[in-house]
Structure formats: C-alpha cells, structure tokens
C-alpha positions as CSV (number, residue, x, y, z in Angstrom):
1,X,39.3,118.8,10.3
2,X,42.5,116.9,10.7
3,X,45.6,118.6,12.8
4,X,47.3,120.7,11.3
5,X,50.2,123.1,12.6
6,X,50.5,126.3,12.9
7,X,54.3,125.7,11.2
8,X,53.1,123.8,8.6
9,X,50.8,126.7,7.9
10,X,53.2,129.3,7.8
11,X,55.5,127.1,5.6
12,X,52.6,126.4,2.9
13,X,51.9,130.1,2.7
14,X,55.6,130.7,2.5
15,X,56.4,128.2,-0.3
16,X,53.2,129.1,-1.9
17,X,55.1,133.2,-1.6
18,X,57.6,131.8,-3.6
19,X,55.9,129.6,-6.2
20,X,53.5,131.8,-7.3
21,X,55.7,134.6,-9.3
22,X,57.8,131.5,-11.0
23,X,57.8,131.7,-14.9
24,X,56.7,127.8,-15.0
25,X,53.9,126.6,-12.8
26,X,52.5,123.4,-13.2
27,X,49.2,123.0,-15.7
28,X,47.0,121.5,-13.3
29,X,46.2,124.5,-10.0
30,X,45.9,121.1,-8.2
31,X,49.0,119.7,-8.6
32,X,50.4,123.3,-7.8
33,X,48.4,122.7,-4.7
34,X,49.6,119.1,-4.2
35,X,53.9,120.1,-4.5
36,X,53.3,122.8,-2.0
37,X,52.4,120.7,0.5
38,X,53.9,118.1,0.1
39,X,57.7,120.8,0.1
40,X,56.4,121.8,2.9
41,X,55.6,118.9,4.9
42,X,59.2,117.9,3.8
43,X,60.7,121.3,5.1
44,X,59.2,120.9,8.2
45,X,60.2,117.4,8.9
46,X,63.9,118.0,7.4
47,X,63.9,120.9,10.1
48,X,62.0,119.7,12.9
49,X,63.0,121.5,16.2
50,X,64.9,124.1,14.1
51,X,65.2,127.5,16.4
52,X,66.6,129.5,13.8
53,X,68.5,131.4,16.0
54,X,71.7,130.7,14.0
55,X,70.3,130.3,11.1
56,X,68.1,132.9,8.8
57,X,64.7,131.0,7.7
58,X,64.1,133.2,4.8
59,X,67.1,132.1,3.2
60,X,67.0,129.1,3.8
61,X,63.2,128.1,3.0
62,X,63.9,129.9,-0.3
63,X,66.9,127.8,-1.2
64,X,65.1,125.1,0.0
65,X,62.4,126.1,-2.4
66,X,64.4,126.7,-5.3
67,X,66.0,123.5,-5.1
68,X,62.8,121.9,-5.2
69,X,61.2,123.9,-8.2
70,X,64.5,123.4,-10.5
71,X,64.1,119.3,-9.8
72,X,60.5,119.1,-10.2
73,X,60.8,121.4,-14.2
74,X,63.5,119.4,-15.0
75,X,61.7,116.1,-14.2
76,X,58.1,117.5,-15.7
77,X,57.1,117.0,-19.3
78,X,56.7,120.2,-21.0
79,X,52.8,119.6,-21.6
80,X,52.4,119.8,-17.7
81,X,54.2,123.0,-17.5
82,X,52.6,126.7,-18.3
83,X,54.1,129.8,-18.7
84,X,52.8,132.2,-15.8
85,X,52.0,135.4,-17.5
C-alpha cells in the first residue's frame, strides 16, 4: 500500500467536495479521479508547511480549485465534458 499522508487525503476530500457539484465534469469518471488527485498533490506541495494561522484554509483551497477548474474547462474539448445533472 502506498504511503499517503493524512493531509493529502483531506485535500482530496476537499477538492472532491468542490468538484462534484460543478455543472460540468469529465465524461470519464477516472479522469475526474485523476484530476482530483493531481490537483490535491499540487495544492499540498504548494502549501507544504503552511500553518494556516494567517490564512483561511477553505478560502485558499476554494480559490485554488476554481483556478484549476476554469483552466481545465477552457482546455478540454466539449466532447470530453458532460453536464452534471
């Protein structure tokens, strides 16, 4: 079993919570999983060691996610996106 940090698991859960209600999702659920993990790893690397005393974690992760989501949506062909009902 891979050595996965508790922080990464929390970040995956938070990004998943932000992603799933969005109006557009990848057609392939495996792509959704891949994106969530990739973005969570990037977020954790970017904010490694952050104490979250002077910054609000939820505001930072929401902003990070929205930036990633917009970039993904702009770069993804329409045929690879499904409307989330």
